[in-house]
Every structure is written in structure tokens, then in C-alpha cells.
Steps between C-alpha positions, in 0.01 A plus 500: 500500500794735565632612164581820314405627157740530201524876469717727288534878491488697178482879474443517876195272466474152652368223278387157619618249240259228615201730449630605158553134404160366606288797393668511158452126455132531595452774241676292233277202579190716457629620164578145384160372612318781321710454186510122473139439605372743234747408227249295299164665560212353304134588465418132468548238769761654730792309647525453875750785544274740311215380721708588804569856381136549404400381847740752659354778284144407591597475866643853503201626300279358772697692763465818293127450455448447871722790609454754220196396298706491179729240342572631148787733592801316356749731672370412847436136403859446389622653825279267703612188311870591525468583869312179580756279324798683646375491858397136479845398376686732739301381801590136432870531422613443858271204571676202334852586618738770622865562419724596792881491492665288770773745596584653837241767427224327297352702213149442369490509119151368431157575647175646376560863400163590654632381839701825507330825607690719248353293213140499623508868595645588159218304335245678717644844416502413129137386514383813680690717250338295223149569636570873495634471145184315391285773655684772306506295178127423500347805670750781461684720747190690611325186626822383661554812708131530590498140623744597775235734640217242505252479659582852620818705521534478880600135455802587285750398769313175571505410129876555486559286811274233352729466198804439721311260728366304203848466352642384833232236563512372141873434519519371857208258455680321217837504677365371831321201354786383277772565759312313775458198275871486419601539865288198589655302212848593624417375850371170364804467270735549796319220685577261213871527575466381864490126456288249315226488764447876511531519121225241459275695735566829320476372142121464486427842662751653258321356196164613638635848569652524150158420352344760728762758393410437135138569588594816692723618213213463253254672734736792564555549126121502452447745789771735373351511149146539637604791722678657203176493302306634799743791537476576127120497525522731803711748301263494202184573700 
């Protein structure tokens, strides 16, 4: 459990190489899935991979319909699909295994990128900025600035605080759930190395917890995308 992160400094900024590695790999996997699964699109009987992508599209459209009342905005739809795939993959990357060097000061090179607060808070900030951009894009600057004064101008300060609070809760909710799951997996993994008897006792709970973490990772991806659509709908009303 006691390990450090592989960090380097560049231009007086500190970069975590493990976060860069896993988050970049998750993004590449999303790109490959989207590209390969739609490489041979047909209007006839679709192949199973095309069926999968169509199911993802319909799933996100359902979220949009429930949250916003619309599902034909391709700009928002593509964002929802990309976000759902990325979060699902990122949430699961630390479940099957972890990579930690066995030196005097162990370094963790592999875990879910969303188990790090800088990643989830960055995602939350990007999403909140995106909702403001959508408001300006679809309704113009006048509607955007007037929305800050709704329902009346005396609540201006409350509306500003709400934006910061929403960003904070959106990022911390995702981080807390994924991080807690990986901590429990690490505890069970450490038990495996304490003899055959203890390993046999810990193996079944570990498999059960891994399955539960997959479920939690999928649910958290769904919740994050749903809240994104809800926040967009809130900005557009």
C-alpha cells in the first residue's frame, strides 16, 4: 500500500507519468473501438460490432431524451458517447492488475486514471466549461449572461457558488468510488501473499469484489454522463 508515483518536472510543472500512461491508453482504446467497430457500416444486416456501437448510441440518446428532451443534437451525442466509453474503460483499468516496482521505494505505474483526484477534477472542470460553451453556442451570449441572474438577480452569488460546488461534487464522486474499490482490491491482493491458507480465503472475496468494481465502474460512467446531460439541460433552460 505504501508506494510513490513516478513524477517528473518540466517547466516547473510536475507530471505524473502513470496518469499520463493510463489516461492516454484509455483515450487510444476509445478511438480504436470507435474506428474499428464502425469500419464496415452497412444498412443491411449489421455485424455484431456495429450492433454494439448502435446500442451505445441508442443508450446515450435515451439519456439525452430523459435529461434534455432532445436526442438529435450530434454535437452533444458524440460527446456523451465518447465520455461514456472513456470513463468505462478508465474506471476498469486498475481492476485486473496493478504494476508496482519492487525497489526500496516502490513506485506505482498502473492504476485506473479516475482513481486520482487531479484526473476526475479535470474532467469535471472540462464538463462544466463544456456546458457553458453549449449555452453560448445554442442560445447566444445574452441568454448566457441572463441565466446567471435567474430566477432573480439577488441570487447571483448563489448561482456562482453553485457552479463551483457542482464541479467539486461531480469530480469527487467519481474519484471516491473508483479509489475506494482499488484500495479494497489492494488489501485483498496483499492477503494473497501471506500463505496458502490466507490466499485461499482471500481469493473468492477478491473475485467477487472485482466483479463488483466492474459494476461500480459502469454505474459511475453512466452517472457521470447522465449528470453531464442534466447540467447541459439546466444551462439551456
